[in-house]
C-alpha positions as semicolon CSV with decimal commas, in nm:
position;residue;x (nm);y (nm);z (nm)
1;M;-0,541;2,631;-0,918
2;N;-0,418;2,308;-1,140
3;E;-0,665;2,256;-1,357
4;L;-0,639;1,871;-1,450
5;K;-0,882;1,657;-1,328
6;G;-0,970;1,251;-1,278
7;L;-0,695;1,045;-1,408
8;A;-0,485;1,287;-1,598
9;R;-0,436;1,444;-1,249
10;A;-0,297;1,117;-1,116
11;A;-0,139;1,044;-1,376
12;Q;0,045;1,402;-1,349
13;I;0,091;1,326;-0,934
14;Y;0,215;1,026;-1,001
15;L;0,524;1,113;-1,210
16;D;0,646;1,353;-0,902
17;P;0,448;1,216;-0,596
18;Q;0,638;1,408;-0,324
19;Q;0,575;1,794;-0,512
20;R;0,281;1,816;-0,364
21;A;0,396;1,743;-0,053
22;R;0,645;2,035;-0,125
23;E;0,413;2,265;-0,205
24;L;0,164;2,235;0,092
25;K;0,522;2,315;0,295
26;A;0,630;2,599;0,138
27;E;0,267;2,686;0,237
28;G;0,344;2,667;0,588
29;K;0,184;2,262;0,637
30;K;0,392;2,021;0,829
31;I;0,448;1,687;0,612
32;A;0,488;1,334;0,773
33;G;0,578;1,070;0,596
34;Y;0,565;0,704;0,710
35;L;0,650;0,320;0,609
36;C;0,389;0,068;0,550
37;C;0,022;0,048;0,608
38;Y;0,031;0,079;0,977
39;P;0,134;0,425;1,122
40;P;-0,241;0,508;1,127
41;V;-0,306;0,818;0,885
42;E;-0,557;0,958;1,096
43;I;-0,358;1,074;1,415
44;M;-0,107;1,233;1,168
45;T;-0,399;1,408;1,015
46;A;-0,585;1,492;1,377
47;L;-0,262;1,678;1,507
48;G;-0,241;1,879;1,192
49;Y;0,019;1,708;0,976
50;V;-0,034;1,623;0,627
51;P;0,065;1,257;0,554
52;I;0,221;1,067;0,283
53;R;0,346;0,730;0,233
54;I;0,745;0,698;0,196
55;L;0,817;0,516;-0,145
56;G;1,144;0,416;-0,333
57;D;1,228;0,426;-0,650
58;M;1,284;0,133;-0,915
59;N;1,462;0,355;-1,163
60;E;1,696;0,531;-0,922
61;P;2,027;0,246;-0,889
62;I;2,071;0,161;-0,537
63;T;2,383;0,328;-0,430
64;E;2,432;0,513;-0,090
65;A;2,209;0,262;0,111
66;D;2,464;-0,017;0,059
67;A;2,690;0,138;0,329
68;Y;2,414;0,093;0,567
69;L;2,222;-0,224;0,451
70;P;2,337;-0,522;0,355
71;T;2,232;-0,630;-0,007
72;V;2,048;-0,954;0,099
73;M;1,787;-0,730;0,209
74;C;1,486;-0,651;0,081
75;A;1,543;-0,412;-0,283
76;F;1,252;-0,197;-0,187
77;Y;1,305;-0,053;0,166
78;R;1,667;-0,021;0,065
79;S;1,526;0,148;-0,245
80;I;1,345;0,369;0,017
81;L;1,692;0,454;0,243
82;D;1,868;0,527;-0,085
83;V;1,641;0,782;-0,239
84;A;1,633;0,923;0,144
85;M;1,990;1,000;0,161
86;K;2,017;1,131;-0,174
87;G;1,760;1,395;-0,026
88;R;1,414;1,252;-0,173
89;Y;1,267;1,350;0,165
90;D;1,455;1,612;0,302
91;F;1,141;1,834;0,345
92;L;0,952;1,593;0,571
93;D;0,853;1,764;0,960
94;A;0,788;1,393;1,120
95;F;0,933;1,023;0,975
96;I;0,707;0,756;1,131
97;G;0,880;0,381;1,112
98;A;0,675;0,105;1,257
99;H;0,814;-0,271;1,269
100;A;0,616;-0,365;0,954
101;C;0,899;-0,601;0,861
102;D;1,241;-0,632;0,973
103;G;1,360;-0,463;0,655
104;A;1,076;-0,138;0,775
105;E;1,244;-0,204;1,111
106;R;1,642;-0,131;1,053
107;V;1,516;0,176;0,798
108;S;1,341;0,325;1,093
109;Y;1,670;0,306;1,360
110;I;1,868;0,430;1,026
111;W;1,625;0,693;0,945
112;R;1,651;0,847;1,295
113;S;1,992;0,849;1,354
114;Y;2,134;0,954;1,023
115;L;1,824;1,147;0,849
116;K;1,693;1,287;1,141
117;S;1,402;1,451;1,065
118;P;1,298;1,734;1,346
119;C;1,067;1,459;1,453
120;S;1,096;1,036;1,459
121;F;0,911;0,781;1,569
122;Y;0,961;0,422;1,592
123;L;0,583;0,250;1,556
124;D;0,634;-0,061;1,775
125;V;0,366;-0,328;1,588
126;P;0,320;-0,687;1,739
127;H;0,326;-0,963;1,500
128;S;-0,041;-1,093;1,679
129;N;-0,392;-0,993;1,656
130;H;-0,448;-1,163;2,045
131;A;-0,646;-0,953;2,240
132;A;-0,276;-0,843;2,419
133;A;-0,124;-0,777;2,106
134;I;-0,398;-0,502;2,017
135;D;-0,419;-0,386;2,369
136;F;0,008;-0,317;2,362
137;F;-0,029;-0,158;2,009
138;K;-0,335;0,116;2,141
139;V;-0,047;0,227;2,389
140;Q;0,186;0,243;2,079
141;L;-0,040;0,456;1,915
142;N;-0,092;0,710;2,208
143;Y;0,328;0,751;2,258
144;L;0,281;0,832;1,848
145;K;-0,021;1,058;1,933
146;D;0,212;1,209;2,239
147;E;0,499;1,187;2,015
148;L;0,350;1,390;1,722
149;E;0,141;1,678;1,980
150;K;0,491;1,775;2,085
151;T;0,601;1,905;1,713
152;S;0,288;1,956;1,565
153;G;0,178;2,280;1,715
154;C;-0,167;2,141;1,771
155;N;-0,348;2,060;2,088
156;F;-0,454;1,709;2,024
157;S;-0,861;1,628;2,082
158;Q;-1,039;1,347;2,029
159;E;-1,295;1,494;1,853
160;A;-1,038;1,587;1,564
161;L;-0,972;1,244;1,525
162;R;-1,268;1,097;1,544
163;E;-1,318;1,328;1,238
164;A;-0,958;1,192;1,051
165;V;-1,180;0,883;1,119
166;K;-1,513;0,952;0,887
167;L;-1,248;1,129;0,622
168;Y;-1,033;0,842;0,548
169;N;-1,350;0,597;0,581
170;K;-1,503;0,834;0,342
171;Q;-1,161;0,774;0,123
172;R;-1,156;0,384;0,171
173;S;-1,479;0,335;0,110
174;L;-1,433;0,567;-0,204
175;V;-1,124;0,338;-0,333
176;R;-1,375;0,057;-0,289
177;S;-1,632;0,168;-0,548
178;L;-1,357;0,226;-0,785
179;Y;-1,245;-0,130;-0,774
180;K;-1,559;-0,232;-0,810
181;L;-1,603;-0,061;-1,214
182;N;-1,386;-0,361;-1,270
183;R;-1,595;-0,634;-1,151
184;Q;-1,730;-0,638;-1,531
185;D;-1,576;-0,726;-1,877
186;P;-1,345;-0,581;-2,015
187;P;-1,312;-0,369;-1,649
188;L;-1,302;0,000;-1,687
189;V;-0,985;0,081;-1,508
190;S;-0,678;-0,047;-1,641
191;G;-0,387;-0,219;-1,311
192;S;-0,193;0,093;-1,403
193;E;-0,435;0,392;-1,401
194;M;-0,561;0,242;-1,104
195;L;-0,195;0,191;-0,938
196;Q;-0,147;0,577;-1,021
197;V;-0,483;0,668;-0,823
198;M;-0,318;0,480;-0,528
199;V;0,010;0,649;-0,535
200;S;-0,147;0,975;-0,562
201;I;-0,389;0,939;-0,322
202;M;-0,103;0,846;-0,064
203;C;0,089;1,148;-0,116
204;I;-0,197;1,442;-0,114
205;P;-0,402;1,562;0,185
206;A;-0,772;1,326;0,224
207;E;-0,971;1,603;0,114
208;E;-0,762;1,632;-0,201
209;G;-0,747;1,238;-0,229
210;N;-1,088;1,167;-0,214
211;S;-1,207;1,478;-0,462
212;L;-0,960;1,320;-0,706
213;L;-1,118;0,982;-0,642
214;E;-1,479;1,125;-0,716
215;E;-1,363;1,278;-0,988
216;V;-1,163;0,945;-1,150
217;I;-1,505;0,727;-1,058
218;E;-1,722;0,981;-1,276
219;E;-1,467;0,992;-1,549
220;V;-1,441;0,588;-1,597
221;S;-1,813;0,525;-1,496
222;N;-1,853;0,676;-1,808
223;R;-1,573;0,627;-2,023
224;S;-1,653;0,464;-2,385
225;A;-1,345;0,239;-2,379
226;G;-1,156;0,090;-2,092
227;P;-0,852;-0,097;-2,098
228;G;-1,054;-0,376;-2,352
229;Q;-1,071;-0,725;-2,365
230;K;-0,770;-0,960;-2,301
231;K;-0,704;-1,335;-2,226
232;G;-0,693;-1,282;-1,860
233;R;-0,828;-1,137;-1,534
234;I;-0,551;-1,125;-1,206
235;L;-0,555;-1,102;-0,893
236;I;-0,205;-0,959;-0,789
237;W;-0,103;-1,060;-0,445
238;G;0,186;-1,071;-0,274
239;S;0,488;-0,754;-0,234
240;L;0,386;-0,431;-0,365
241;I;0,381;-0,253;-0,698
242;D;0,446;0,112;-0,746
243;N;0,558;0,175;-1,071
244;I;0,310;0,145;-1,396
245;A;0,624;-0,001;-1,550
246;M;0,574;-0,321;-1,389
247;T;0,200;-0,318;-1,447
248;K;0,229;-0,188;-1,820
249;L;0,461;-0,481;-1,913
250;I;0,168;-0,665;-1,745
251;E;-0,056;-0,533;-1,929
252;D;0,141;-0,567;-2,261
253;C;0,143;-0,949;-2,251
254;G;-0,225;-0,962;-2,266
255;L;-0,354;-0,970;-1,883
256;N;-0,602;-0,734;-1,739
257;I;-0,555;-0,664;-1,338
258;V;-0,874;-0,686;-1,211
259;I;-0,798;-0,650;-0,830
260;D;-0,503;-0,686;-0,596
261;D;-0,375;-0,760;-0,293
262;T;-0,101;-0,567;-0,214
263;A;0,006;-0,263;0,010
264;I;-0,057;-0,012;-0,246
265;G;-0,375;-0,130;-0,341
266;T;-0,660;-0,274;-0,145
267;R;-0,487;-0,418;0,155
268;S;-0,483;-0,016;0,271
269;F;-0,804;0,088;0,172
270;W;-0,995;-0,285;0,202
271;V;-1,119;-0,191;0,575
272;D;-1,318;0,102;0,785
273;V;-1,251;0,211;1,145
274;D;-1,502;0,142;1,346
275;E;-1,637;0,465;1,494
276;T;-1,605;0,316;1,877
277;S;-1,607;0,592;2,167
278;D;-1,218;0,537;2,241
279;P;-1,102;0,575;1,872
280;F;-0,813;0,451;1,961
281;E;-0,913;0,132;2,008
282;G;-1,093;0,134;1,676
283;L;-0,744;0,215;1,528
284;A;-0,602;-0,012;1,715
285;V;-0,814;-0,331;1,584
286;R;-0,807;-0,178;1,228
287;Y;-0,476;-0,174;1,186
288;L;-0,330;-0,449;1,379
289;D;-0,641;-0,769;1,342
290;K;-0,880;-0,585;1,049
291;I;-0,557;-0,504;0,781
292;V;-0,461;-0,904;0,672
293;C;-0,088;-0,889;0,576
294;P;0,161;-1,206;0,591
295;R;0,344;-0,970;0,838
296;T;0,057;-1,045;1,121
297;F;0,030;-1,436;1,314
298;R;-0,303;-1,585;1,313
299;D;-0,392;-1,879;1,529
300;T;-0,396;-2,229;1,339
301;K;-0,763;-2,350;1,251
302;G;-0,885;-2,712;1,259
303;T;-0,743;-2,897;0,985
304;R;-0,498;-2,756;0,725
305;S;-0,752;-2,698;0,488
306;E;-0,923;-2,543;0,717
307;D;-0,646;-2,302;0,834
308;L;-0,592;-2,236;0,487
309;D;-0,999;-2,114;0,434
310;N;-0,974;-1,927;0,757
311;R;-0,630;-1,698;0,633
312;F;-0,740;-1,691;0,285
313;K;-1,095;-1,682;0,187
314;Y;-1,075;-1,343;0,157
315;L;-0,893;-1,354;-0,184
316;K;-1,132;-1,641;-0,277
317;I;-1,410;-1,432;-0,212
318;M;-1,230;-1,134;-0,457
319;A;-1,095;-1,362;-0,705
320;K;-1,504;-1,461;-0,789
321;E;-1,657;-1,124;-0,772
322;W;-1,398;-0,973;-0,982
323;N;-1,391;-1,326;-1,215
324;V;-1,022;-1,394;-1,209
325;N;-0,886;-1,669;-1,428
326;G;-0,518;-1,619;-1,296
327;V;-0,307;-1,532;-0,980
328;Y;0,007;-1,386;-0,993
329;F;0,275;-1,381;-0,713
330;N;0,442;-1,047;-0,713
331;I;0,738;-1,093;-0,460
332;I;1,016;-0,813;-0,442
333;R;1,373;-1,019;-0,409
334;N;1,436;-1,071;-0,053
335;C;1,092;-0,988;0,088
336;D;1,082;-1,299;0,372
337;I;0,721;-1,202;0,533
338;H;0,559;-1,281;0,152
339;G;0,815;-1,508;0,009
340;Y;0,775;-1,767;0,341
341;E;0,398;-1,758;0,206
342;I;0,408;-1,830;-0,141
343;P;0,343;-2,238;-0,042
344;E;0,024;-2,203;0,116
345;V;-0,141;-1,962;-0,075
346;R;-0,024;-2,102;-0,439
347;D;-0,140;-2,449;-0,283
348;Y;-0,497;-2,273;-0,173
349;F;-0,539;-2,142;-0,533
350;E;-0,466;-2,430;-0,735
351;D;-0,736;-2,641;-0,486
352;I;-0,990;-2,431;-0,610
353;G;-0,848;-2,430;-0,987
354;I;-0,702;-2,060;-1,037
355;P;-0,362;-2,126;-1,169
356;V;-0,069;-1,903;-1,023
357;L;0,241;-1,751;-1,184
358;V;0,541;-1,674;-0,886
359;I;0,795;-1,410;-0,981
360;E;1,039;-1,304;-0,779
361;Q;1,136;-0,955;-0,947
362;D;1,425;-0,669;-0,812
363;Y;1,287;-0,382;-0,763
364;S;1,422;-0,234;-1,061
365;T;1,304;-0,102;-1,398
366;T;1,591;-0,230;-1,567
367;A;1,522;-0,583;-1,445
368;L;1,214;-0,618;-1,575
369;E;1,228;-0,704;-1,948
370;P;1,348;-1,039;-1,913
371;L;0,989;-1,148;-1,746
372;R;0,763;-1,076;-2,079
373;T;0,812;-1,416;-2,198
374;R;0,718;-1,558;-1,856
375;F;0,384;-1,346;-1,847
376;Q;0,322;-1,395;-2,215
377;A;0,318;-1,724;-2,116
378;F;0,107;-1,745;-1,816
379;A;-0,154;-1,541;-2,070
380;E;-0,139;-1,832;-2,282
381;N;-0,214;-2,066;-2,087
382;I;-0,544;-1,878;-1,925
383;G;-0,653;-1,763;-2,191
C-alpha cells in the first residue's frame, strides 16, 4: 500500500503518469487511453475500463512522429504520437481518439493504422453546439458504447452509466472546491501543485482520484505556508500545460497562477453532467455544449461587444472571483484553434482593464528559458 498522501502522492503519480495504469493492467483491469476533453470517461468506466488521459512529453525530443506528421502541425499532438510510437502507451486495451481539432484527428487515424490497440475508436465530435449537432453527438456516443462493449467483457447497463456520472460529478465538485482555495491572497495552492494534482487524477481510477482530491483539500486547507504572496495573480488561458517546468518558470518570475481555463485544468472539470432520464442526453449536452473551447463554434450574438461578452463572460467571472490582475495566453506553436481566438479574447480582457501576455511556445522544456525575461517583465508591469 502506498503510504504517500495528498500533494506528495500527486507529485509521485505526476512523475510517472502511466505507472498506476500498468499496475492495474497487471491486476487484470482494462485500460482505455483517450485524447482531449471530449470522450466521456463515464462510458469507459461504466464498461469496466480505467480511463487515462493520453499526454505528450516536453522532455522527449520528437523524432519518430516526424515520419508521419508535418512539423508545421501542433507540437503537442506530434509529441503524443512520438511517445506512443516509442512504446509509452503499449499497455492500452482501448484507444479513443476524437476530433477535438485537426491535430487530434490526424493522430487518431494514424494511431488506428500503425499502433493498432486491441480496441480503437474515433469519436466524431461536431464543431457546433446546435440541437442537430447534439443529436448527432449522442449517436456517436452510442457507437462508442457499442465498440467498447465488444472488448470490455462487460454488458452495458444504464444504471452503471448513471453511477459513473455521479462518480465523476463528485470529482468535478472536488476539483472546483480545490480551485476555490486560491481565491484568497496569497493562494493556498501553487500552480505547479495544482497541475500535478490535475495530471494525477486523469491517470488513475476515479475513486482513487476522488480520495486523492479529498486528501489534498484537507492538507492545503490546514497548511501554514503556501505559495506566498507575489506581484501577480494570473489566469492562464489557451493551450494545455502538462509539465511543471512551465508553471515553475512562471512562478519563479513573481506570478501566482490562481486559476486557469485550459484542458488540463478547469475546462475538463468545471461543469457537471445533468442526471437525465437518458444518460446519453446528459453526456452529449455536457461534453459538446457545456465545455467551452475555441474548437466549438457558437452563434454570433448582437454587436461585437455583445458577442464577446456572450463568449467570454465566464472568463470575466473567473478573473473577478479569483482577483486576477493579469492573464497569460499560453499557445503551443501551431495550435490553430487557440491561435485564431487570440485577438478576440485579448480585446475582451483589455477592455475590462486586465493586461495580457501572449506567448507561443514550442512544447519543449529546452525552449523555456528564453521566455523568462518576458514573464519577469510582465510581473513588473502588473505588480
